[in-house]
C-alpha positions in Angstrom: -8.2 0.2 3.3 -7.0 -2.9 4.2 -3.2 -3.5 4.3 -1.2 -6.7 3.7 0.2 -6.3 7.1 -3.3 -6.9 8.4 -2.7 -4.2 11.2 -6.5 -3.4 10.8 -9.3 -1.4 8.9 -8.1 2.2 7.9 -11.4 4.5 7.5 -10.6 8.0 6.7 -13.3 10.7 5.5 -11.8 13.2 3.0 -12.6 16.8 1.4 -11.3 17.7 -1.9 -11.8 20.9 -3.4 -10.6 21.9 -6.7 -9.4 25.3 -7.5 -7.9 27.0 -10.9 -6.7 23.2 -11.4 -5.2 22.3 -8.5 -6.8 19.9 -5.7 -6.5 20.6 -1.9 -7.6 18.0 0.3 -8.4 17.7 4.2 -8.7 14.4 6.2 -11.8 15.2 8.5 -11.6 12.3 10.6 -9.8 9.1 10.6 -9.2 5.6 12.4 -7.5 2.5 12.1 -10.2 -0.4 13.6 -7.6 -3.5 14.9 -9.1 -6.9 13.4 -10.6 -9.1 15.6 -8.9 -12.3 15.3 -11.3 -14.1 13.5 -11.0 -12.0 10.9 -7.3 -12.1 10.8 -7.9 -15.2 9.8 -10.4 -15.2 7.4 -8.6 -12.9 5.5 -5.5 -14.9 5.8 -7.0 -17.8 4.8 -9.3 -16.7 2.0 -6.0 -17.0 -0.1 -6.1 -21.2 0.2 -10.1 -21.3 0.1 -11.7 -22.7 -2.5 -13.9 -20.5 -5.2 -17.5 -21.4 -3.1 -16.0 -20.5 0.2 -13.6 -17.2 -1.4 -17.3 -15.9 -2.7 -19.1 -16.3 0.5 -16.0 -14.6 2.9 -16.5 -11.7 -0.3 -19.4 -11.1 0.9 -19.4 -11.6 4.4 -15.9 -9.0 4.3 -18.1 -6.5 2.4 -21.3 -6.8 5.2 -18.4 -5.9 7.7 -16.8 -3.2 6.1 -19.9 -1.8 5.3 -21.2 -1.9 9.2 -17.6 -0.3 10.2 -18.0 2.4 7.5 -21.6 3.0 9.1 -20.6 3.1 12.6 -17.8 5.8 11.9 -19.9 7.8 9.8 -22.5 8.1 12.1 -19.7 8.5 15.5 -18.6 11.6 13.4 -21.7 12.6 12.1 -20.6 12.9 8.4 -22.5 11.6 5.1 -19.8 11.4 1.9 -20.9 12.0 -1.4 -19.0 8.5 -2.3 -17.2 5.9 -0.9 -14.2 4.8 -2.1 -13.1 0.8 -1.5 -10.3 -0.7 -1.9 -10.7 -4.2 0.2 -8.6 -6.2 0.9 -5.9 -8.0 -1.6 -6.1 -11.7 -1.6 -4.5 -12.4 -5.4 -2.5 -10.2 -7.4 -1.1 -11.5 -10.6 -1.0 -9.0 -13.4 0.8 -11.2 -15.7 -2.2 -13.8 -15.5 -4.5 -10.9 -16.0 -6.0 -10.5 -12.6 -6.2 -9.0 -9.1 -8.7 -9.8 -6.4 -9.4 -7.5 -3.8 -12.1 -9.2 -1.0 -15.5 -6.9 0.1 -18.2 -6.9 -1.9 -18.7 -3.3 -3.0 -22.3 -3.8 -3.4 -22.5 -4.8 0.3 -21.0 -1.9 1.8 -22.9 0.6 -0.6 -26.4 -1.3 1.0 -25.2 -1.5 4.2 -24.5 2.3 4.5 -27.0 3.5 1.8 -24.0 5.5 -0.1 -22.5 5.2 -3.5 -19.7 3.0 -3.1 -16.7 2.1 -5.8 -14.3 -0.6 -5.3 -12.1 -2.8 -7.7 -9.9 -0.2 -9.1 -7.1 -2.4 -10.1 -8.8 -4.6 -12.9 -9.6 -2.1 -15.4 -5.5 -1.3 -15.8 -4.6 -4.7 -15.5 -7.0 -5.6 -18.7 -5.2 -2.4 -20.1 -2.1 -4.3 -19.8 -0.9 -2.4 -16.5 0.2 -4.1 -13.6 -2.5 -2.3 -11.6 -0.3 -1.1 -9.3 0.9 1.1 -7.9 -2.2 3.1 -7.9 -1.7 6.1 -5.6 0.5 8.3 -8.2 -2.2 10.0 -9.2 -2.6 11.4 -5.7 1.3 11.5 -5.6 0.6 14.3 -8.9 -2.1 16.0 -7.8 -1.8 16.3 -4.2 1.8 16.4 -2.9 3.4 17.5 -5.9 6.0 19.6 -4.1 8.1 16.5 -2.9 10.5 15.0 -5.4 9.9 11.5 -4.3 6.9 9.4 -2.4 7.8 7.0 -0.9 5.4 4.6 1.3 6.5 1.8 3.1 3.9 -0.2 4.3 3.5 -4.9 3.7 5.5 -4.1 0.4 7.4 -0.7 -0.1 6.2 1.4 -3.3 7.7 4.9 -4.7 6.6 7.4 -7.5 8.2 10.6 -9.1 8.1 12.4 -11.9 10.5 11.7 -14.9 10.6 12.8 -18.5 7.0 15.1 -17.6 5.3 11.8 -17.0 4.6 10.2 -13.8 6.5 6.9 -12.6 6.1 4.9 -10.0 6.8 1.0 -8.9 6.9 -1.4 -5.8 10.5 -1.3 -4.4 10.6 -4.5 -2.3 9.3 -6.3 0.6 9.4 -4.2 3.6 6.8 -4.5 6.5 6.3 -7.9 5.4 9.8 -8.9 6.2 10.3 -7.4 9.7 6.7 -8.5 10.8 7.3 -12.1 10.1 10.3 -11.9 12.0 8.9 -9.9 14.7 6.3 -12.6 15.2 9.1 -15.5 15.7 9.7 -13.3 19.0 5.8 -13.1 20.0 6.0 -9.3 19.0 3.3 -8.1 16.0 6.3 -6.0 14.6 9.5 -4.5 16.0 8.9 -1.4 17.6 10.4 1.9 16.1 13.4 -1.0 14.9 14.4 -1.6 18.2 15.8 -5.5 17.8 16.7 -4.5 14.3 19.1 -2.1 15.6 21.3 -4.8 17.9 21.6 -6.6 14.6 24.8 -6.5 12.4 24.4 -6.9 8.7 24.5 -10.6 7.6 26.4 -10.2 4.1 25.1 -13.4 2.5 21.4 -12.8 2.8 22.0 -9.4 2.1 23.1 -10.2 -1.2 20.6 -12.9 -2.1 17.3 -10.5 -1.1 19.4 -7.7 -3.5 20.1 -10.1 -6.1 16.1 -11.6 -6.2 14.9 -11.0 -9.6 12.2 -9.0 -9.1 14.9 -6.1 -7.2 16.4 -6.8 -10.6 13.5 -5.6 -13.1 13.1 -2.6 -14.4 9.9 -0.7 -13.8 6.9 -0.7 -14.2 7.1 -3.7 -12.1 4.6 -4.9 -9.0 5.2 -7.3 -6.4 2.4 -9.2 -4.9 2.2 -11.2 -1.3 2.3 -14.1 -2.8 5.8 -13.0 -4.2 6.6 -11.7 -1.1 5.8 -15.4 0.9 7.2 -17.8 -2.1 10.5 -15.8 -2.7 11.7 -13.6 0.2 10.0 -15.3 2.9 11.9 -18.8 2.5 15.1 -16.3 2.5 14.9 -15.4 5.7 14.1 -18.9 7.0 17.3 -20.8 4.8 19.4 -17.9 6.5 21.3 -18.9 9.8 21.7 -15.7 11.0 20.1 -14.6 14.3 16.8 -13.0 14.6 18.6 -9.6 15.3 20.5 -9.8 12.3 17.9 -10.8 9.6 15.9 -7.9 10.8 19.0 -5.8 10.5 19.7 -6.7 7.2 16.2 -6.5 6.2 16.0 -2.9 7.4 19.3 -2.3 4.9 17.7 -4.6 2.1 15.0 -1.8 2.3 17.1 1.1 2.3 19.6 -0.1 -0.4 16.6 -0.8 -2.5 15.1 3.1 -2.1 18.4 4.3 -2.9 18.6 2.3 -5.5 15.1 3.7 -6.9 16.1 7.1 -6.5 18.8 9.2 -7.9 22.1 11.3 -6.2 20.6 14.8 -6.6 21.4 16.2 -2.9 18.2 19.1 -4.0 15.3 16.4 -4.2 13.1 15.6 -1.2 11.4 12.5 -0.2 8.2 12.0 1.6 8.0 8.7 3.6 4.4 7.4 4.5 2.9 4.5 5.8 3.7 1.8 8.9 7.1 2.0 7.9 7.4 6.0 8.4 7.3 4.9 12.3 10.4 2.9 12.3 13.2 5.2 13.2 15.8 2.6 12.8 14.1 2.1 9.1 14.0 5.7 8.0 17.4 6.8 9.7 19.0 3.8 7.5 16.9 5.6 4.4 18.3 8.6 5.3 21.6 7.4 5.4 21.5 5.7 2.0 19.7 8.3 0.2 21.2 11.7 -0.3 17.8 13.5 -0.5 16.4 15.4 2.1 14.0 13.1 4.0 10.2 14.6 5.7 8.3 12.4 7.7 4.7 14.0 7.6 2.2 14.6 10.3 0.7 11.3 11.6 -2.7 11.7 9.7 -0.3 11.7 6.5 1.9 8.7 7.5 -1.3 6.6 8.6 -3.7 7.5 6.2 -2.1 8.9 2.9 -3.3 5.5 0.9 -6.6 5.9 2.2 -6.7 9.9 1.5 -5.3 9.0 -2.4 -8.2 6.2 -3.2 -10.9 8.5 -1.9 -9.1 10.9 -4.2 -9.7 8.0 -6.8 -13.2 7.5 -6.0 -14.4 11.5 -6.5 -12.3 11.1 -10.3 -14.2 7.8 -10.7 -17.5 9.9 -10.1 -16.5 12.6 -12.1 -15.6 10.5 -14.9 -11.7 11.7 -14.9 -8.6 9.6 -15.3 -7.6 8.2 -12.0 -4.9 5.8 -13.2 -1.6 6.7 -15.0 -0.2 4.4 -17.9 2.8 5.7 -17.1 2.8 4.5 -13.5 1.3 1.0 -14.4 2.7 0.4 -17.8 -1.1 -0.2 -19.4 -1.7 0.8 -22.9 -3.3 4.1 -22.2 -4.8 5.7 -18.9 -8.0 5.4 -17.2 -10.7 5.8 -15.2 -11.1 2.5 -13.2 -13.5 1.3 -10.4 -17.0 -0.3 -10.0 -19.5 1.9 -9.4 -22.7 -0.1 -6.9 -25.7 2.0 -5.8 -27.3 1.7 -3.0 
């Protein structure tokens, strides 16, 4: 996995067992490898690359991923049945019928000698879905004890049961906003929300963020990196507020949109994962806005839940079972997505 925040490459070796129709999981080993500066630049610049350069980057990044996976497996003396590769999202435009995750699955399969599944989003999009969020299948089968599964990465997304079906959607831009502002202070991120906690609410910016067309749309919906850059980051740039106030207001925006995505029941439980779960000021803001009980799981789940679920999706694809639910993405039907590459 590689998220939009570009904080590193997530590698997780996961085991799954099926028992009487239910699933159990175990994360055996997991690491986040920070990107060298040249790979950060390659991934960032791929959005602006021409077709030839983009193809070149896809193969080069696939080889890099394959080598990192091979080193990880040798280090831990592990051998998986299948590798599930999400890759790094460059384009996500379901309204135009496509999404592109950089990283050649064939290159990974050859570098590791292991069957590899990648391109999990395209099939759902071609079936009329958003191709996102995809984690609800794992939320439903692996984390059913929670009423809401909230993941706060570069973009925040949520999933829950409604009328016997799994619903899911992207809520709003999250760490992409906070990290963008932090970089203006010479930091890669706002540790524990320390700088945000010094600010105050800027009502004008708060209202602008919440009134964006995406925030007013009903689900199913997904938010692309392109939309964050073209819609939400300019709102931050155009504001006259201090950086502290912009950070504070962005945190309150994320918490407000999370509350809008949930109901008012005090009996329900929310699990929070992703990098945002490590931001104490942000999780406290969500706790204040949402009446449900908020749970922060152990660090392995916080950091690697998405990698765990994409591994699970790879298992389901290998078993030719449904791994993408139409109720979550808005597609015409459920599907088993992902292209299988043999070494």
